[in-house]
TINU-476492 format. One record per residue: z, y, x of N, C-alpha, C, O in turn; residue in three letters. Coordinates in Angstrom, 2 decimals, padded with zeros to 5 digits, always signed. Each point is the difference from the previous one (the first is absolute). Layout:
ATOM    n.pz    n.py    n.px   ca.pz   ca.py   ca.px    c.pz    c.py    c.px    o.pz    o.py    o.px residuo
ATOM       Z       Y       X       Z       Y       X       Z       Y       X       Z       Y       X     Ala
...
***
This chain:
ATOM    n.pz    n.py    n.px   ca.pz   ca.py   ca.px    c.pz    c.py    c.px    o.pz    o.py    o.px residuo
ATOM +000.00 -001.16 +000.83 +000.00 +001.16 -000.83 +000.00 +001.24 +000.89 +000.81 +000.12 +000.91     Met
ATOM -001.72 +000.78 -001.20 +000.02 +001.28 +000.70 +001.17 +000.82 -000.49 +000.50 -000.21 -001.11     Arg
ATOM -000.07 +001.13 +001.92 +001.16 +000.82 -000.30 -000.42 +001.20 -000.84 -000.92 +000.74 +000.35     Ile
ATOM +001.62 -000.56 -001.49 -000.25 +001.14 -000.88 +000.63 +001.26 +000.56 +000.84 -000.05 +000.90     Arg
ATOM -001.25 +001.17 -001.45 +000.61 +001.27 +000.36 +001.47 -000.01 -000.42 +000.37 -000.66 -000.97     Ala
ATOM +000.44 +001.38 +001.69 +001.41 +000.14 -000.37 +000.60 +001.21 +000.69 -000.47 +000.45 +001.04     Arg
ATOM +001.51 +000.05 -001.64 +000.76 +001.09 +000.59 +001.38 -000.08 -000.60 +000.16 +000.14 -001.21     Arg
ATOM +000.84 -000.34 +002.03 +001.36 -000.06 -000.49 +000.51 +001.38 -000.37 -000.55 +001.01 +000.43     Gly
ATOM +001.60 -000.98 -001.20 +000.54 +001.29 -000.43 +000.91 +000.61 +001.04 +000.41 +001.15 -000.13     Val
ATOM -000.09 -001.88 +001.16 +000.82 +000.55 +001.07 -000.66 -000.34 +001.33 -001.22 -000.12 +000.07     Asp
ATOM +001.99 -000.04 +000.96 -000.56 -000.22 +001.35 -000.36 -001.46 +000.26 -000.21 -000.37 +001.15     Ala
ATOM +000.15 -000.47 -002.18 -000.26 -001.42 +000.23 -001.43 -000.31 +000.41 -000.24 -001.04 +000.61     Glu
ATOM -000.72 +001.89 -000.92 -001.39 -000.24 +000.37 -000.32 +000.80 +001.26 +000.09 +001.23 -000.01     Thr
ATOM -000.46 -001.91 +001.09 -000.29 +000.71 +001.25 -001.17 +000.98 -000.16 -000.89 -000.22 -000.82     Pro
ATOM +000.90 +001.25 +001.60 -001.05 +001.02 -000.07 -001.37 -000.57 +000.32 -001.00 +000.50 -000.50     Ala
ATOM +000.94 -001.53 +001.33 -001.29 -000.58 +000.39 -000.40 -001.18 -000.88 -000.92 -000.75 +000.35     Asp
ATOM +001.58 +000.57 -001.49 -000.28 -001.14 -000.87 -001.47 -000.04 -000.42 -000.62 -001.06 +000.10     Phe
ATOM +000.07 +002.16 -000.56 -001.38 -000.01 -000.50 -001.00 -000.37 +001.09 -000.92 -000.78 -000.24     Glu
ATOM +001.09 +001.34 +001.42 -000.91 -000.34 +001.11 +000.10 -001.49 +000.33 -001.01 -000.67 +000.21     Ala
ATOM +002.23 +000.15 -000.16 +000.18 -001.43 +000.28 -000.51 -000.86 -001.14 -000.56 -001.07 +000.25     Asn
ATOM +000.72 +001.51 -001.48 -000.52 -000.74 -001.15 -001.51 -000.16 +000.10 -000.53 -001.08 -000.26     Arg
ATOM -000.16 +002.14 +000.64 -001.45 -000.06 +000.13 -000.42 -000.97 +001.11 -000.96 -000.75 -000.16     Gln
ATOM +001.67 +000.76 +001.26 -000.30 -000.92 +001.11 +000.19 -001.45 -000.43 -000.87 -000.85 +000.23     Ile
ATOM +002.00 +000.56 -000.86 +000.30 -001.37 -000.43 -000.99 -000.45 -001.06 -000.51 -001.12 +000.07     Val
ATOM +000.22 +001.97 -001.05 -000.93 -000.39 -001.07 -001.40 -000.27 +000.54 -000.66 -000.94 -000.44     Asn
ATOM +000.21 +001.76 +001.37 -001.32 -000.23 +000.60 -000.02 -001.35 +000.71 -000.97 -000.75 -000.11     Thr
ATOM +002.03 +000.44 +000.83 +000.08 -001.29 +000.70 +000.04 -001.16 -000.98 -000.66 -001.02 +000.22     Ala
ATOM +001.41 +001.16 -001.31 +000.06 -001.08 -000.99 -001.35 -000.27 -000.64 -000.42 -001.15 -000.15     Leu
ATOM -000.28 +002.22 -000.24 -001.30 -000.17 -000.66 -001.00 -000.66 +000.94 -000.80 -000.83 -000.43     Val
ATOM +000.83 +001.20 +001.69 -001.00 -000.52 +000.93 +000.34 -001.39 +000.53 -000.88 -000.69 +000.52     Ser
ATOM +002.15 +000.27 -000.62 +000.34 -001.26 +000.68 +000.71 -001.03 -000.88 +000.40 -001.04 +000.52     Ser
ATOM -000.25 +001.28 -001.81 +000.78 -000.98 -000.79 -000.57 -001.41 +000.06 +000.79 -000.94 +000.03     Trp
ATOM -002.11 +000.72 -000.02 -000.46 -001.39 +000.09 +000.34 -000.65 +001.35 +000.32 -001.18 +000.07     Pro
ATOM -000.40 +001.97 +000.99 +000.25 -000.54 +001.34 +001.46 -000.34 +000.23 +000.30 -000.85 +000.84     Glu
ATOM +000.61 +001.49 -001.56 +001.42 -000.30 +000.21 +000.47 -001.15 -000.89 +001.18 -000.35 +000.00     Ile
ATOM -002.11 -000.22 -000.76 +000.32 -001.16 -000.79 +000.42 +000.28 -001.43 +000.46 -000.91 -000.70     Gly
ATOM -000.60 +002.15 +000.26 +000.36 +000.31 -001.39 -001.08 -000.54 -000.93 -001.19 +000.04 +000.32     Ala
ATOM +001.61 -000.53 -001.47 -000.94 -000.56 -000.97 -000.64 +001.07 -000.87 -000.99 -000.27 -000.68     Ala
ATOM +001.54 +001.46 +000.69 -000.55 +001.09 -000.81 +000.71 +001.30 +000.34 +000.95 +000.02 +000.77     Gly
ATOM -001.44 +001.05 -001.36 +000.59 +001.31 +000.23 +000.21 +000.69 -001.34 -000.96 +000.25 -000.73     Leu
ATOM +002.20 +000.05 +000.40 +000.32 +000.76 -001.21 -000.05 +001.48 +000.39 +000.97 +000.56 +000.51     Ala
ATOM -002.11 +000.04 -000.75 -000.27 +001.35 +000.51 +000.44 +001.08 -000.99 -000.81 +000.83 -000.42     Asp
ATOM +002.07 -000.85 +000.07 +000.59 +000.95 -000.93 -000.14 +001.43 +000.51 -000.15 +000.93 -000.79     Trp
ATOM +000.20 -000.76 +002.09 -000.10 +001.34 +000.58 -001.39 +000.61 -000.17 -000.18 +001.20 +000.20     Ala
ATOM -000.81 -002.01 -000.58 -001.34 +000.55 -000.22 -000.13 +000.61 -001.39 -001.00 +000.66 -000.30     Ser
ATOM +002.00 -000.86 -000.56 -000.06 +000.55 -001.35 +000.03 +001.53 +000.08 +000.91 +000.56 +000.61     Asp
ATOM -001.87 +000.11 -001.23 -000.07 +001.46 +000.11 +001.17 +000.72 -000.67 +000.23 +001.18 +000.27     Pro
ATOM +000.50 -001.87 -001.13 +001.15 +000.62 -000.66 +001.27 -000.14 +000.82 +000.88 +000.86 -000.06     Arg
ATOM -000.79 -001.93 +000.85 +001.27 -000.30 +000.67 -000.08 -000.04 +001.52 +001.04 +000.04 +000.66     Met
ATOM -002.22 -000.11 -000.11 -000.13 -000.16 +001.44 -000.01 +001.26 +000.84 +000.57 +000.00 +001.09     Gly
ATOM -001.21 +001.07 -001.56 -000.10 +001.19 +000.86 +001.34 +000.65 +000.29 +000.91 -000.03 -000.83     Pro
ATOM -000.80 +000.61 +002.00 +001.21 +000.76 +000.34 +000.22 +001.07 -001.06 -000.93 +000.70 -000.39     Ala
ATOM +002.15 -000.58 -000.05 +000.36 +000.97 -001.02 +000.05 -000.59 -001.40 +000.62 +000.57 -000.89     Gly
ATOM -001.27 -001.71 +000.68 -000.01 -000.61 -001.33 +001.39 -000.49 -000.41 +000.28 -000.17 -001.19     Ser
ATOM +000.57 -000.06 +002.17 +001.34 -000.51 -000.29 +000.87 +001.00 -000.76 +001.08 -000.36 -000.49     Glu
ATOM -001.52 +001.59 +000.38 +000.75 +001.00 -000.76 -000.41 +000.03 -001.48 +000.59 +000.73 -000.79     Thr
ATOM -001.60 -001.52 +000.43 -000.49 -000.02 -001.38 +000.86 -000.95 -000.83 -000.03 -001.21 +000.20     Asn
ATOM +000.80 +001.77 -001.12 +000.91 -000.81 -000.80 -000.72 -000.84 -001.05 +000.64 -000.76 -000.74     Leu
ATOM -001.97 +000.87 +000.67 -000.76 -000.91 -000.85 +000.00 -001.40 +000.57 -000.12 -000.98 -000.73     Ser
ATOM +000.25 +000.88 +002.06 -000.08 -001.29 +000.69 +001.28 -000.37 +000.74 +000.25 -001.19 +000.24     Trp
ATOM +000.55 +002.18 +000.14 +001.19 -000.23 +000.83 +001.25 +000.52 -000.70 -000.06 +000.92 -000.81     Phe
ATOM +001.20 -001.54 +001.14 +001.27 +000.51 -000.50 +000.43 +001.17 +000.89 -000.50 +000.15 +001.12     Val
ATOM +001.40 +000.66 -001.62 +000.53 +001.10 +000.81 +000.58 -000.59 +001.28 +000.67 -001.03 -000.03     Ala
ATOM -000.92 +001.68 +001.12 +000.41 -000.51 +001.31 -001.19 -000.25 +000.88 +000.13 -000.10 +001.22     Gly
ATOM -001.32 -000.01 -001.84 -001.26 -000.04 +000.73 -000.22 -001.22 +000.87 -000.76 +000.06 +000.97     Asn
ATOM +001.40 -001.16 -001.30 -000.19 -001.22 +000.79 -000.47 -001.15 -000.89 -001.03 -000.62 +000.29     Val
ATOM +001.75 +000.34 -001.35 -000.26 -001.17 -000.82 -000.87 +000.31 -001.21 +000.17 +001.04 -000.64     His
ATOM -001.11 -001.94 +000.34 -000.81 +000.18 -001.21 +000.86 -000.14 -001.26 +001.05 -000.63 +000.02     Pro
ATOM -001.52 +001.23 -001.09 +000.61 -000.23 -001.31 -000.72 -001.18 -000.64 -000.82 -000.65 +000.65     Asn
ATOM +001.10 +000.36 -001.91 -000.62 -001.15 -000.66 -001.52 +000.10 -000.02 -000.70 -000.99 +000.19     Asp
ATOM +000.18 +002.19 -000.43 -001.46 +000.19 -000.01 -000.57 -000.23 +001.40 -001.04 -000.63 +000.14     Val
ATOM +001.73 +001.13 +000.88 -000.44 -000.21 +001.37 +000.01 -001.46 +000.40 -000.92 -000.48 +000.67     Gly
ATOM +001.96 -000.24 -001.09 +000.04 -001.44 +000.30 -001.12 -000.75 -000.73 -000.54 -000.97 +000.52     Tyr
ATOM +000.21 +001.42 -001.72 -001.11 -000.64 -000.72 -001.31 +000.22 +000.74 -000.85 -000.89 +000.04     Ala
ATOM +000.68 +002.06 +000.53 -001.20 +000.27 +000.81 -000.01 -000.95 +001.21 -001.02 -000.62 +000.30     Ile
ATOM +002.15 +000.53 +000.38 +000.10 -000.88 +001.16 -000.25 -001.45 -000.35 -000.56 -000.74 +000.81     Gly
ATOM +000.98 +000.32 -001.99 -000.19 -001.40 -000.41 -001.47 -000.39 +000.01 -000.34 -001.14 +000.34     Ala
ATOM -000.53 +002.06 -000.69 -001.43 -000.30 +000.03 -000.49 -000.30 +001.41 -000.83 -000.89 +000.19     Gly
ATOM +001.35 +001.62 +000.79 -000.40 -000.25 +001.39 +000.56 -001.33 +000.50 -000.69 -000.72 +000.73     Tyr
ATOM +001.92 +000.40 -001.11 +000.57 -001.28 +000.41 -000.71 -001.17 -000.67 -000.24 -001.02 +000.63     Phe
ATOM -000.09 +001.18 -001.90 -000.73 -001.07 -000.70 -001.35 -000.25 +000.65 -000.42 -001.15 +000.18     Ala
ATOM -000.27 +002.23 +000.18 -001.31 -000.15 +000.65 +000.14 -000.71 +001.34 -000.83 -000.85 +000.34     Ala
ATOM +001.86 +001.17 +000.42 +000.21 -000.64 +001.30 +000.34 -001.48 -000.17 -000.47 -000.84 +000.77     Ala
ATOM +001.27 +000.52 -001.78 +000.34 -001.40 -000.25 -001.24 -000.79 -000.41 -000.23 -001.11 +000.47     Ile
ATOM -000.56 +001.69 -001.34 -001.23 -000.69 -000.42 -000.95 -000.20 +001.16 -000.67 -001.03 +000.10     Leu
ATOM +000.60 +002.02 +000.79 -000.84 -000.12 +001.18 +000.52 -001.14 +000.89 -000.78 -000.77 +000.56     Gln
ATOM +002.09 +000.68 -000.44 +000.59 -001.01 +000.89 -000.20 -001.42 -000.52 -000.12 -000.94 +000.79     Ala
ATOM +000.08 +000.77 -002.10 -000.13 -001.36 -000.54 -001.43 -000.38 -000.35 -000.27 -001.11 -000.45     Ile
ATOM -000.65 +002.04 +000.64 -001.41 -000.27 -000.32 -000.62 -000.94 +001.01 -001.18 -000.34 -000.12     Ala
***
């Protein structure tokens, strides 16, 4: 799973989180088959939840800017279902 955008309400999220998130996500997308993963749940590619800053949208996230709300989890479920189907195909 690629890492979604996030921002904690206090000092819990490092200042370089977004830069590191982009590095890790790029590596995951380019190498997931080579590392032995059966699929990739690319939730971070969702245009509503993946871009930096989207974590402040209470349509998808709970207050605190880290965890999805029920609607956000439903969006993520589609990505996980697709990855599972890909893995068992």
